[in-house]
CHARMM-style PDB file with segment names, atoms N, HN, CA, C and O in Angstrom:
ATOM      1  N   UNK     1     105.476  97.772 110.458  1.00  0.00      PROA
ATOM      2  CA  UNK     1     106.432  98.268 111.371  1.00  0.00      PROA
ATOM      3  C   UNK     1     107.125  96.825 111.653  1.00  0.00      PROA
ATOM      4  O   UNK     1     106.828  95.726 111.185  1.00  0.00      PROA
ATOM      5  N   UNK     2     108.038  97.151 112.474  1.00  0.00      PROA
ATOM      6  HN  UNK     2     108.280  98.043 112.854  1.00  0.00      PROA
ATOM      7  CA  UNK     2     109.079  96.140 112.854  1.00  0.00      PROA
ATOM      8  C   UNK     2     109.439  96.430 114.718  1.00  0.00      PROA
ATOM      9  O   UNK     2     110.154  97.299 115.216  1.00  0.00      PROA
ATOM     10  N   UNK     3     108.908  95.711 115.169  1.00  0.00      PROA
ATOM     11  HN  UNK     3     108.327  95.005 114.764  1.00  0.00      PROA
ATOM     12  CA  UNK     3     109.217  95.707 116.657  1.00  0.00      PROA
ATOM     13  C   UNK     3     110.375  95.358 117.329  1.00  0.00      PROA
ATOM     14  O   UNK     3     110.670  95.984 118.347  1.00  0.00      PROA
ATOM     15  N   UNK     4     111.101  94.435 116.916  1.00  0.00      PROA
ATOM     16  HN  UNK     4     110.862  93.927 116.089  1.00  0.00      PROA
ATOM     17  CA  UNK     4     111.974  93.642 117.240  1.00  0.00      PROA
ATOM     18  C   UNK     4     112.887  93.144 116.007  1.00  0.00      PROA
ATOM     19  O   UNK     4     113.044  91.972 115.666  1.00  0.00      PROA
ATOM     20  N   UNK     5     113.377  94.136 115.494  1.00  0.00      PROA
ATOM     21  HN  UNK     5     113.249  95.088 115.771  1.00  0.00      PROA
ATOM     22  CA  UNK     5     114.052  93.686 114.578  1.00  0.00      PROA
ATOM     23  C   UNK     5     115.706  92.954 114.749  1.00  0.00      PROA
ATOM     24  O   UNK     5     116.420  93.655 115.466  1.00  0.00      PROA
ATOM     25  N   UNK     6     116.323  91.827 114.272  1.00  0.00      PROA
ATOM     26  HN  UNK     6     115.743  91.257 113.689  1.00  0.00      PROA
ATOM     27  CA  UNK     6     117.336  91.583 114.552  1.00  0.00      PROA
ATOM     28  C   UNK     6     118.541  92.291 114.342  1.00  0.00      PROA
ATOM     29  O   UNK     6     118.236  93.218 113.592  1.00  0.00      PROA
ATOM     30  N   UNK     7     119.632  92.345 114.578  1.00  0.00      PROA
ATOM     31  HN  UNK     7     119.880  91.592 115.188  1.00  0.00      PROA
ATOM     32  CA  UNK     7     120.909  92.905 114.143  1.00  0.00      PROA
ATOM     33  C   UNK     7     122.076  92.463 112.993  1.00  0.00      PROA
ATOM     34  O   UNK     7     122.874  91.526 113.036  1.00  0.00      PROA
ATOM     35  N   UNK     8     121.894  93.389 112.055  1.00  0.00      PROA
ATOM     36  HN  UNK     8     121.246  94.151 112.020  1.00  0.00      PROA
ATOM     37  CA  UNK     8     122.097  93.131 110.557  1.00  0.00      PROA
ATOM     38  C   UNK     8     121.099  92.503 109.680  1.00  0.00      PROA
ATOM     39  O   UNK     8     121.435  91.782 108.741  1.00  0.00      PROA
ATOM     40  N   UNK     9     119.858  92.770 109.977  1.00  0.00      PROA
ATOM     41  HN  UNK     9     119.585  93.356 110.740  1.00  0.00      PROA
ATOM     42  CA  UNK     9     118.818  92.996 109.220  1.00  0.00      PROA
ATOM     43  C   UNK     9     118.454  93.641 108.345  1.00  0.00      PROA
ATOM     44  O   UNK     9     119.010  94.689 108.673  1.00  0.00      PROA
ATOM     45  N   UNK    10     117.750  93.961 107.112  1.00  0.00      PROA
ATOM     46  HN  UNK    10     117.298  93.109 106.845  1.00  0.00      PROA
ATOM     47  CA  UNK    10     118.043  94.920 105.970  1.00  0.00      PROA
ATOM     48  C   UNK    10     116.405  95.718 106.261  1.00  0.00      PROA
ATOM     49  O   UNK    10     115.434  95.068 105.875  1.00  0.00      PROA
ATOM     50  N   UNK    11     116.235  96.593 106.686  1.00  0.00      PROA
ATOM     51  HN  UNK    11     117.024  97.121 107.000  1.00  0.00      PROA
ATOM     52  CA  UNK    11     115.096  97.437 106.638  1.00  0.00      PROA
ATOM     53  C   UNK    11     114.739  98.627 105.333  1.00  0.00      PROA
ATOM     54  O   UNK    11     115.687  99.073 104.687  1.00  0.00      PROA
ATOM     55  N   UNK    12     113.783  98.929 105.127  1.00  0.00      PROA
ATOM     56  HN  UNK    12     113.013  98.567 105.652  1.00  0.00      PROA
ATOM     57  CA  UNK    12     113.599  99.966 104.709  1.00  0.00      PROA
ATOM     58  C   UNK    12     112.593 101.340 105.707  1.00  0.00      PROA
ATOM     59  O   UNK    12     111.439 101.245 106.124  1.00  0.00      PROA
ATOM     60  N   UNK    13     113.560 102.522 105.837  1.00  0.00      PROA
ATOM     61  HN  UNK    13     114.498 102.599 105.498  1.00  0.00      PROA
ATOM     62  CA  UNK    13     112.575 103.856 106.060  1.00  0.00      PROA
ATOM     63  C   UNK    13     111.489 104.128 105.651  1.00  0.00      PROA
ATOM     64  O   UNK    13     111.606 104.349 104.446  1.00  0.00      PROA
ATOM     65  N   UNK    14     110.195 104.273 106.053  1.00  0.00      PROA
ATOM     66  HN  UNK    14     110.100 104.094 107.032  1.00  0.00      PROA
ATOM     67  CA  UNK    14     109.265 104.552 105.343  1.00  0.00      PROA
ATOM     68  C   UNK    14     108.105 105.404 106.272  1.00  0.00      PROA
ATOM     69  O   UNK    14     107.521 104.966 107.263  1.00  0.00      PROA
ATOM     70  N   UNK    15     107.996 106.349 105.835  1.00  0.00      PROA
ATOM     71  HN  UNK    15     108.471 106.705 105.030  1.00  0.00      PROA
ATOM     72  CA  UNK    15     106.790 107.582 106.691  1.00  0.00      PROA
ATOM     73  C   UNK    15     105.678 107.452 105.821  1.00  0.00      PROA
ATOM     74  O   UNK    15     105.640 106.995 104.678  1.00  0.00      PROA
ATOM     75  N   UNK    16     104.569 108.033 106.699  1.00  0.00      PROA
ATOM     76  HN  UNK    16     104.600 108.405 107.627  1.00  0.00      PROA
ATOM     77  CA  UNK    16     103.312 107.840 106.188  1.00  0.00      PROA
ATOM     78  C   UNK    16     103.614 108.817 104.587  1.00  0.00      PROA
ATOM     79  O   UNK    16     104.337 109.800 104.422  1.00  0.00      PROA
ATOM     80  N   UNK    17     102.965 108.261 103.844  1.00  0.00      PROA
ATOM     81  HN  UNK    17     102.378 107.463 103.978  1.00  0.00      PROA
ATOM     82  CA  UNK    17     102.527 108.955 102.287  1.00  0.00      PROA
ATOM     83  C   UNK    17     102.576 110.213 102.033  1.00  0.00      PROA
ATOM     84  O   UNK    17     103.415 110.781 101.334  1.00  0.00      PROA
ATOM     85  N   UNK    18     101.675 110.683 102.594  1.00  0.00      PROA
ATOM     86  HN  UNK    18     100.993 110.222 103.161  1.00  0.00      PROA
ATOM     87  CA  UNK    18     101.246 112.442 102.688  1.00  0.00      PROA
ATOM     88  C   UNK    18     102.705 113.171 103.372  1.00  0.00      PROA
ATOM     89  O   UNK    18     103.469 113.980 102.845  1.00  0.00      PROA
ATOM     90  N   UNK    19     102.752 112.586 104.650  1.00  0.00      PROA
ATOM     91  HN  UNK    19     102.131 111.929 105.077  1.00  0.00      PROA
ATOM     92  CA  UNK    19     103.462 113.339 105.787  1.00  0.00      PROA
ATOM     93  C   UNK    19     104.700 113.665 104.934  1.00  0.00      PROA
ATOM     94  O   UNK    19     105.160 114.797 104.782  1.00  0.00      PROA
ATOM     95  N   UNK    20     105.435 111.926 104.112  1.00  0.00      PROA
ATOM     96  HN  UNK    20     105.061 111.007 104.235  1.00  0.00      PROA
ATOM     97  CA  UNK    20     107.035 112.143 103.452  1.00  0.00      PROA
ATOM     98  C   UNK    20     107.103 113.314 102.355  1.00  0.00      PROA
ATOM     99  O   UNK    20     108.097 114.039 102.304  1.00  0.00      PROA
ATOM    100  N   UNK    21     106.111 113.465 101.553  1.00  0.00      PROA
ATOM    101  HN  UNK    21     105.304 112.876 101.594  1.00  0.00      PROA
ATOM    102  CA  UNK    21     105.750 114.343 100.056  1.00  0.00      PROA
ATOM    103  C   UNK    21     105.517 115.644 101.282  1.00  0.00      PROA
ATOM    104  O   UNK    21     106.639 116.142 101.190  1.00  0.00      PROA
ATOM    105  N   UNK    22     105.085 116.155 101.921  1.00  0.00      PROA
ATOM    106  HN  UNK    22     104.174 115.751 101.995  1.00  0.00      PROA
ATOM    107  CA  UNK    22     104.698 117.447 102.828  1.00  0.00      PROA
ATOM    108  C   UNK    22     105.952 118.193 103.066  1.00  0.00      PROA
ATOM    109  O   UNK    22     106.018 119.413 102.916  1.00  0.00      PROA
ATOM    110  N   UNK    23     107.022 117.401 103.464  1.00  0.00      PROA
ATOM    111  HN  UNK    23     106.969 116.410 103.586  1.00  0.00      PROA
ATOM    112  CA  UNK    23     108.366 118.173 103.957  1.00  0.00      PROA
ATOM    113  C   UNK    23     109.391 117.982 103.847  1.00  0.00      PROA
ATOM    114  O   UNK    23     110.373 118.026 104.587  1.00  0.00      PROA
ATOM    115  N   UNK    24     109.028 117.519 101.910  1.00  0.00      PROA
ATOM    116  HN  UNK    24     108.230 117.483 101.309  1.00  0.00      PROA
ATOM    117  CA  UNK    24     110.261 116.995 101.431  1.00  0.00      PROA
ATOM    118  C   UNK    24     111.148 118.412 101.052  1.00  0.00      PROA
ATOM    119  O   UNK    24     110.659 119.531 101.206  1.00  0.00      PROA
ATOM    120  N   UNK    25     112.684 118.155 100.476  1.00  0.00      PROA
ATOM    121  HN  UNK    25     113.081 117.246 100.351  1.00  0.00      PROA
ATOM    122  CA  UNK    25     113.194 116.941 100.725  1.00  0.00      PROA
ATOM    123  C   UNK    25     114.034 117.209 102.265  1.00  0.00      PROA
ATOM    124  O   UNK    25     114.882 116.383 102.605  1.00  0.00      PROA
ATOM    125  N   UNK    26     113.768 118.270 103.049  1.00  0.00      PROA
ATOM    126  HN  UNK    26     113.080 118.940 102.773  1.00  0.00      PROA
ATOM    127  CA  UNK    26     114.296 118.774 104.447  1.00  0.00      PROA
ATOM    128  C   UNK    26     114.350 117.457 105.195  1.00  0.00      PROA
ATOM    129  O   UNK    26     115.292 116.682 105.363  1.00  0.00      PROA
ATOM    130  N   UNK    27     112.957 117.405 105.643  1.00  0.00      PROA
ATOM    131  HN  UNK    27     112.192 118.034 105.506  1.00  0.00      PROA
ATOM    132  CA  UNK    27     112.817 116.826 107.133  1.00  0.00      PROA
ATOM    133  C   UNK    27     112.797 115.448 106.831  1.00  0.00      PROA
ATOM    134  O   UNK    27     112.867 114.684 107.794  1.00  0.00      PROA
ATOM    135  N   UNK    28     112.720 114.999 105.771  1.00  0.00      PROA
ATOM    136  HN  UNK    28     112.663 115.620 104.989  1.00  0.00      PROA
ATOM    137  CA  UNK    28     112.515 113.019 105.415  1.00  0.00      PROA
ATOM    138  C   UNK    28     113.499 112.926 104.171  1.00  0.00      PROA
ATOM    139  O   UNK    28     113.122 112.581 103.051  1.00  0.00      PROA
ATOM    140  N   UNK    29     115.231 113.390 104.603  1.00  0.00      PROA
ATOM    141  HN  UNK    29     115.537 113.670 105.513  1.00  0.00      PROA
ATOM    142  CA  UNK    29     115.688 112.484 103.789  1.00  0.00      PROA
ATOM    143  C   UNK    29     115.734 111.388 103.730  1.00  0.00      PROA
ATOM    144  O   UNK    29     116.179 111.115 102.615  1.00  0.00      PROA
ATOM    145  N   UNK    30     115.455 110.159 104.499  1.00  0.00      PROA
ATOM    146  HN  UNK    30     115.094 110.380 105.405  1.00  0.00      PROA
ATOM    147  CA  UNK    30     116.183 108.922 104.671  1.00  0.00      PROA
ATOM    148  C   UNK    30     114.847 108.059 104.097  1.00  0.00      PROA
ATOM    149  O   UNK    30     114.813 106.834 104.207  1.00  0.00      PROA
ATOM    150  N   UNK    31     113.867 108.746 103.539  1.00  0.00      PROA
ATOM    151  HN  UNK    31     113.894 109.742 103.449  1.00  0.00      PROA
ATOM    152  CA  UNK    31     112.206 108.354 103.336  1.00  0.00      PROA
ATOM    153  C   UNK    31     112.658 107.405 101.735  1.00  0.00      PROA
ATOM    154  O   UNK    31     113.210 107.803 100.709  1.00  0.00      PROA
ATOM    155  N   UNK    32     112.152 106.099 102.114  1.00  0.00      PROA
ATOM    156  HN  UNK    32     111.704 105.776 102.948  1.00  0.00      PROA
ATOM    157  CA  UNK    32     112.632 104.956 101.083  1.00  0.00      PROA
ATOM    158  C   UNK    32     114.128 104.672 100.626  1.00  0.00      PROA
ATOM    159  O   UNK    32     114.739 104.550  99.564  1.00  0.00      PROA
ATOM    160  N   UNK    33     114.369 104.635 101.864  1.00  0.00      PROA
ATOM    161  HN  UNK    33     113.873 104.733 102.727  1.00  0.00      PROA
ATOM    162  CA  UNK    33     115.716 104.235 101.902  1.00  0.00      PROA
ATOM    163  C   UNK    33     116.142 103.153 102.412  1.00  0.00      PROA
ATOM    164  O   UNK    33     115.705 103.038 103.557  1.00  0.00      PROA
ATOM    165  N   UNK    34     116.988 102.047 102.007  1.00  0.00      PROA
ATOM    166  HN  UNK    34     117.342 102.141 101.076  1.00  0.00      PROA
ATOM    167  CA  UNK    34     117.349 100.730 102.356  1.00  0.00      PROA
ATOM    168  C   UNK    34     118.823 100.733 103.474  1.00  0.00      PROA
ATOM    169  O   UNK    34     119.940 101.210 103.277  1.00  0.00      PROA
ATOM    170  N   UNK    35     118.322 100.071 104.547  1.00  0.00      PROA
ATOM    171  HN  UNK    35     117.414  99.684 104.706  1.00  0.00      PROA
ATOM    172  CA  UNK    35     119.293 100.533 105.743  1.00  0.00      PROA
ATOM    173  C   UNK    35     119.571  98.935 106.812  1.00  0.00      PROA
ATOM    174  O   UNK    35     118.541  98.281 106.973  1.00  0.00      PROA
ATOM    175  N   UNK    36     120.421  98.558 107.254  1.00  0.00      PROA
ATOM    176  HN  UNK    36     121.258  99.090 107.123  1.00  0.00      PROA
ATOM    177  CA  UNK    36     120.770  98.092 108.277  1.00  0.00      PROA
ATOM    178  C   UNK    36     120.438  97.757 110.011  1.00  0.00      PROA
ATOM    179  O   UNK    36     120.769  98.780 110.610  1.00  0.00      PROA
ATOM    180  N   UNK    37     120.224  97.332 110.417  1.00  0.00      PROA
ATOM    181  HN  UNK    37     119.955  96.501 109.929  1.00  0.00      PROA
ATOM    182  CA  UNK    37     119.558  97.777 112.007  1.00  0.00      PROA
ATOM    183  C   UNK    37     121.518  97.093 112.633  1.00  0.00      PROA
ATOM    184  O   UNK    37     122.076  96.011 112.448  1.00  0.00      PROA
ATOM    185  N   UNK    38     121.878  98.099 113.210  1.00  0.00      PROA
ATOM    186  HN  UNK    38     121.425  98.978 113.360  1.00  0.00      PROA
ATOM    187  CA  UNK    38     123.228  98.178 114.230  1.00  0.00      PROA
ATOM    188  C   UNK    38     122.781  98.216 115.594  1.00  0.00      PROA
ATOM    189  O   UNK    38     123.564  97.778 116.436  1.00  0.00      PROA
ATOM    190  N   UNK    39     121.526  98.716 116.016  1.00  0.00      PROA
ATOM    191  HN  UNK    39     120.889  99.072 115.332  1.00  0.00      PROA
ATOM    192  CA  UNK    39     121.505  99.117 117.527  1.00  0.00      PROA
ATOM    193  C   UNK    39     120.221  98.636 117.476  1.00  0.00      PROA
ATOM    194  O   UNK    39     119.639  98.831 116.409  1.00  0.00      PROA
ATOM    195  N   UNK    40     119.495  97.936 118.529  1.00  0.00      PROA
ATOM    196  HN  UNK    40     119.968  97.778 119.396  1.00  0.00      PROA
ATOM    197  CA  UNK    40     118.403  97.707 118.906  1.00  0.00      PROA
ATOM    198  C   UNK    40     117.698  98.165 119.989  1.00  0.00      PROA
ATOM    199  O   UNK    40     118.511  98.409 120.880  1.00  0.00      PROA
ATOM    200  N   UNK    41     116.595  98.394 120.335  1.00  0.00      PROA
ATOM    201  HN  UNK    41     115.935  98.195 119.611  1.00  0.00      PROA
ATOM    202  CA  UNK    41     116.030  98.990 121.389  1.00  0.00      PROA
ATOM    203  C   UNK    41     115.471  97.705 121.948  1.00  0.00      PROA
ATOM    204  O   UNK    41     115.219  96.676 121.321  1.00  0.00      PROA
ATOM    205  N   UNK    42     115.281  98.006 123.590  1.00  0.00      PROA
ATOM    206  HN  UNK    42     115.487  98.842 124.100  1.00  0.00      PROA
ATOM    207  CA  UNK    42     114.965  96.889 124.150  1.00  0.00      PROA
ATOM    208  C   UNK    42     114.005  97.281 125.026  1.00  0.00      PROA
ATOM    209  O   UNK    42     113.334  96.457 125.649  1.00  0.00      PROA
ATOM    210  N   UNK    43     113.798  99.094 125.198  1.00  0.00      PROA
ATOM    211  HN  UNK    43     114.343  99.762 124.692  1.00  0.00      PROA
ATOM    212  CA  UNK    43     112.467  99.056 125.880  1.00  0.00      PROA
ATOM    213  C   UNK    43     111.644 100.407 125.415  1.00  0.00      PROA
ATOM    214  O   UNK    43     111.588 100.702 124.221  1.00  0.00      PROA
ATOM    215  N   UNK    44     111.107 101.085 126.272  1.00  0.00      PROA
ATOM    216  HN  UNK    44     111.153 100.846 127.242  1.00  0.00      PROA
ATOM    217  CA  UNK    44     110.592 101.818 125.400  1.00  0.00      PROA
ATOM    218  C   UNK    44     111.211 103.391 125.304  1.00  0.00      PROA
ATOM    219  O   UNK    44     111.680 103.597 126.423  1.00  0.00      PROA
ATOM    220  N   UNK    45     111.433 104.656 124.422  1.00  0.00      PROA
ATOM    221  HN  UNK    45     111.051 104.489 123.513  1.00  0.00      PROA
ATOM    222  CA  UNK    45     110.619 104.604 123.466  1.00  0.00      PROA
ATOM    223  C   UNK    45     111.102 103.495 122.357  1.00  0.00      PROA
ATOM    224  O   UNK    45     112.137 103.843 121.788  1.00  0.00      PROA
ATOM    225  N   UNK    46     110.566 102.221 121.926  1.00  0.00      PROA
ATOM    226  HN  UNK    46     109.725 101.939 122.388  1.00  0.00      PROA
ATOM    227  CA  UNK    46     111.415 101.560 120.676  1.00  0.00      PROA
ATOM    228  C   UNK    46     111.695 102.098 119.570  1.00  0.00      PROA
ATOM    229  O   UNK    46     110.933 102.168 118.605  1.00  0.00      PROA
ATOM    230  N   UNK    47     112.979 102.577 119.646  1.00  0.00      PROA
ATOM    231  HN  UNK    47     113.597 102.519 120.429  1.00  0.00      PROA
ATOM    232  CA  UNK    47     113.739 103.508 118.644  1.00  0.00      PROA
ATOM    233  C   UNK    47     115.014 102.654 118.092  1.00  0.00      PROA
ATOM    234  O   UNK    47     115.894 102.651 118.952  1.00  0.00      PROA
ATOM    235  N   UNK    48     115.405 101.892 116.861  1.00  0.00      PROA
ATOM    236  HN  UNK    48     114.690 101.895 116.162  1.00  0.00      PROA
ATOM    237  CA  UNK    48     116.397 101.730 116.680  1.00  0.00      PROA
ATOM    238  C   UNK    48     117.212 102.486 115.508  1.00  0.00      PROA
ATOM    239  O   UNK    48     116.869 103.157 114.535  1.00  0.00      PROA
ATOM    240  N   UNK    49     119.050 101.868 116.309  1.00  0.00      PROA
ATOM    241  HN  UNK    49     119.329 101.323 117.100  1.00  0.00      PROA
ATOM    242  CA  UNK    49     119.748 102.350 115.332  1.00  0.00      PROA
ATOM    243  C   UNK    49     120.099 101.964 113.915  1.00  0.00      PROA
ATOM    244  O   UNK    49     120.978 101.111 113.797  1.00  0.00      PROA
ATOM    245  N   UNK    50     119.586 102.424 112.894  1.00  0.00      PROA
ATOM    246  HN  UNK    50     118.871 103.117 112.989  1.00  0.00      PROA
ATOM    247  CA  UNK    50     119.935 102.254 111.141  1.00  0.00      PROA
ATOM    248  C   UNK    50     121.333 102.587 110.665  1.00  0.00      PROA
ATOM    249  O   UNK    50     122.002 103.576 110.964  1.00  0.00      PROA
ATOM    250  N   UNK    51     121.612 101.705 109.968  1.00  0.00      PROA
ATOM    251  HN  UNK    51     121.068 100.901 109.725  1.00  0.00      PROA
ATOM    252  CA  UNK    51     122.915 102.538 109.135  1.00  0.00      PROA
ATOM    253  C   UNK    51     122.709 102.533 107.591  1.00  0.00      PROA
ATOM    254  O   UNK    51     122.752 101.583 106.809  1.00  0.00      PROA
ATOM    255  N   UNK    52     122.484 103.803 107.377  1.00  0.00      PROA
ATOM    256  HN  UNK    52     122.450 104.575 108.012  1.00  0.00      PROA
ATOM    257  CA  UNK    52     122.004 104.300 105.692  1.00  0.00      PROA
ATOM    258  C   UNK    52     123.515 104.965 105.470  1.00  0.00      PROA
ATOM    259  O   UNK    52     124.169 105.693 106.216  1.00  0.00      PROA
ATOM    260  N   UNK    53     123.853 104.356 103.968  1.00  0.00      PROA
ATOM    261  HN  UNK    53     123.322 103.764 103.361  1.00  0.00      PROA
ATOM    262  CA  UNK    53     125.181 105.580 103.663  1.00  0.00      PROA
ATOM    263  C   UNK    53     126.004 105.880 104.770  1.00  0.00      PROA
ATOM    264  O   UNK    53     126.164 106.965 105.330  1.00  0.00      PROA
ATOM    265  N   UNK    54     126.579 104.619 105.046  1.00  0.00      PROA
ATOM    266  HN  UNK    54     126.449 103.738 104.590  1.00  0.00      PROA
ATOM    267  CA  UNK    54     127.514 104.495 106.127  1.00  0.00      PROA
ATOM    268  C   UNK    54     127.823 105.555 107.167  1.00  0.00      PROA
ATOM    269  O   UNK    54     128.995 105.847 107.405  1.00  0.00      PROA
ATOM    270  N   UNK    55     126.295 106.442 108.118  1.00  0.00      PROA
ATOM    271  HN  UNK    55     125.343 106.204 107.925  1.00  0.00      PROA
ATOM    272  CA  UNK    55     125.680 106.893 108.883  1.00  0.00      PROA
ATOM    273  C   UNK    55     124.833 106.084 109.467  1.00  0.00      PROA
ATOM    274  O   UNK    55     123.957 105.364 108.988  1.00  0.00      PROA
ATOM    275  N   UNK    56     125.205 106.282 110.645  1.00  0.00      PROA
ATOM    276  HN  UNK    56     125.917 106.866 111.033  1.00  0.00      PROA
ATOM    277  CA  UNK    56     123.912 105.676 111.630  1.00  0.00      PROA
ATOM    278  C   UNK    56     123.316 106.169 112.474  1.00  0.00      PROA
ATOM    279  O   UNK    56     123.728 106.513 113.582  1.00  0.00      PROA
ATOM    280  N   UNK    57     121.553 106.318 111.731  1.00  0.00      PROA
ATOM    281  HN  UNK    57     121.218 106.039 110.831  1.00  0.00      PROA
ATOM    282  CA  UNK    57     120.270 106.790 112.167  1.00  0.00      PROA
ATOM    283  C   UNK    57     119.529 106.397 113.085  1.00  0.00      PROA
ATOM    284  O   UNK    57     119.409 105.172 113.097  1.00  0.00      PROA
ATOM    285  N   UNK    58     118.847 107.063 114.052  1.00  0.00      PROA
ATOM    286  HN  UNK    58     118.944 108.059 114.042  1.00  0.00      PROA
ATOM    287  CA  UNK    58     117.764 106.830 115.109  1.00  0.00      PROA
ATOM    288  C   UNK    58     116.436 106.707 114.315  1.00  0.00      PROA
ATOM    289  O   UNK    58     116.279 107.752 113.685  1.00  0.00      PROA
ATOM    290  N   UNK    59     115.602 105.990 114.139  1.00  0.00      PROA
ATOM    291  HN  UNK    59     115.730 105.140 114.651  1.00  0.00      PROA
ATOM    292  CA  UNK    59     114.747 105.693 113.498  1.00  0.00      PROA
ATOM    293  C   UNK    59     113.313 104.784 114.342  1.00  0.00      PROA
ATOM    294  O   UNK    59     113.348 103.557 114.430  1.00  0.00      PROA
ATOM    295  N   UNK    60     112.331 105.466 114.806  1.00  0.00      PROA
ATOM    296  HN  UNK    60     112.303 106.463 114.734  1.00  0.00      PROA
ATOM    297  CA  UNK    60     110.884 105.047 115.167  1.00  0.00      PROA
ATOM    298  C   UNK    60     111.116 103.488 114.913  1.00  0.00      PROA
ATOM    299  O   UNK    60     111.840 103.194 113.961  1.00  0.00      PROA
ATOM    300  N   UNK    61     110.364 102.095 115.959  1.00  0.00      PROA
ATOM    301  HN  UNK    61     109.776 102.333 116.732  1.00  0.00      PROA
ATOM    302  CA  UNK    61     110.232 101.402 114.977  1.00  0.00      PROA
ATOM    303  C   UNK    61     108.578 101.603 114.146  1.00  0.00      PROA
ATOM    304  O   UNK    61     108.147 100.899 113.233  1.00  0.00      PROA
ATOM    305  N   UNK    62     108.122 102.380 114.582  1.00  0.00      PROA
ATOM    306  HN  UNK    62     108.472 102.952 115.324  1.00  0.00      PROA
ATOM    307  CA  UNK    62     106.565 102.393 113.369  1.00  0.00      PROA
ATOM    308  C   UNK    62     107.074 103.223 111.852  1.00  0.00      PROA
ATOM    309  O   UNK    62     106.325 103.655 110.976  1.00  0.00      PROA
ATOM    310  N   UNK    63     108.460 103.266 111.889  1.00  0.00      PROA
ATOM    311  HN  UNK    63     109.068 102.914 112.600  1.00  0.00      PROA
ATOM    312  CA  UNK    63     108.851 104.073 110.445  1.00  0.00      PROA
ATOM    313  C   UNK    63     109.880 102.852 109.555  1.00  0.00      PROA
ATOM    314  O   UNK    63     110.598 103.245 108.636  1.00  0.00      PROA
ATOM    315  N   UNK    64     109.838 101.259 109.985  1.00  0.00      PROA
ATOM    316  HN  UNK    64     109.255 100.940 110.732  1.00  0.00      PROA
ATOM    317  CA  UNK    64     110.328 100.515 109.745  1.00  0.00      PROA
ATOM    318  C   UNK    64     109.756  99.555 109.221  1.00  0.00      PROA
ATOM    319  O   UNK    64     108.719  99.272 109.821  1.00  0.00      PROA
ATOM    320  N   UNK    65     110.041  98.719 108.085  1.00  0.00      PROA
ATOM    321  HN  UNK    65     110.883  98.949 107.598  1.00  0.00      PROA
ATOM    322  CA  UNK    65     109.518  97.669 107.404  1.00  0.00      PROA
ATOM    323  C   UNK    65     110.061  97.201 106.601  1.00  0.00      PROA
ATOM    324  O   UNK    65     110.796  97.947 105.954  1.00  0.00      PROA
ATOM    325  N   UNK    66     110.005  95.881 106.249  1.00  0.00      PROA
ATOM    326  HN  UNK    66     109.408  95.275 106.775  1.00  0.00      PROA
ATOM    327  CA  UNK    66     110.891  94.692 105.478  1.00  0.00      PROA
ATOM    328  C   UNK    66     111.180  95.480 104.427  1.00  0.00      PROA
ATOM    329  O   UNK    66     110.592  96.425 103.900  1.00  0.00      PROA
ATOM    330  N   UNK    67     112.176  94.928 104.223  1.00  0.00      PROA
ATOM    331  HN  UNK    67     112.654  94.160 104.651  1.00  0.00      PROA
ATOM    332  CA  UNK    67     112.372  95.253 102.800  1.00  0.00      PROA
ATOM    333  C   UNK    67     111.826  94.702 101.652  1.00  0.00      PROA
ATOM    334  O   UNK    67     111.644  93.489 101.553  1.00  0.00      PROA
ATOM    335  N   UNK    68     111.507  95.614 100.642  1.00  0.00      PROA
ATOM    336  HN  UNK    68     111.655  96.600 100.723  1.00  0.00      PROA
ATOM    337  CA  UNK    68     110.665  94.991  99.536  1.00  0.00      PROA
ATOM    338  C   UNK    68     111.272  94.193  98.639  1.00  0.00      PROA
ATOM    339  OT1 UNK    68     110.620  93.675  97.733  1.00  0.00      PROA
TER     340      UNK     68
END
């Protein structure tokens, strides 16, 4: 989980293993993809804007982890 990522940092979007497979491919299309932080949250909720494939998506901090 990444609480305070920096702008430009590479991260991986990661959901709970059973949850990601249960709804595949419709609800979790970004599971396992690497993105770059473009917008950072400072308060609650801690949702960050992550650019993946030239799209910026909003991801909760609990679903972000360091790039493997």
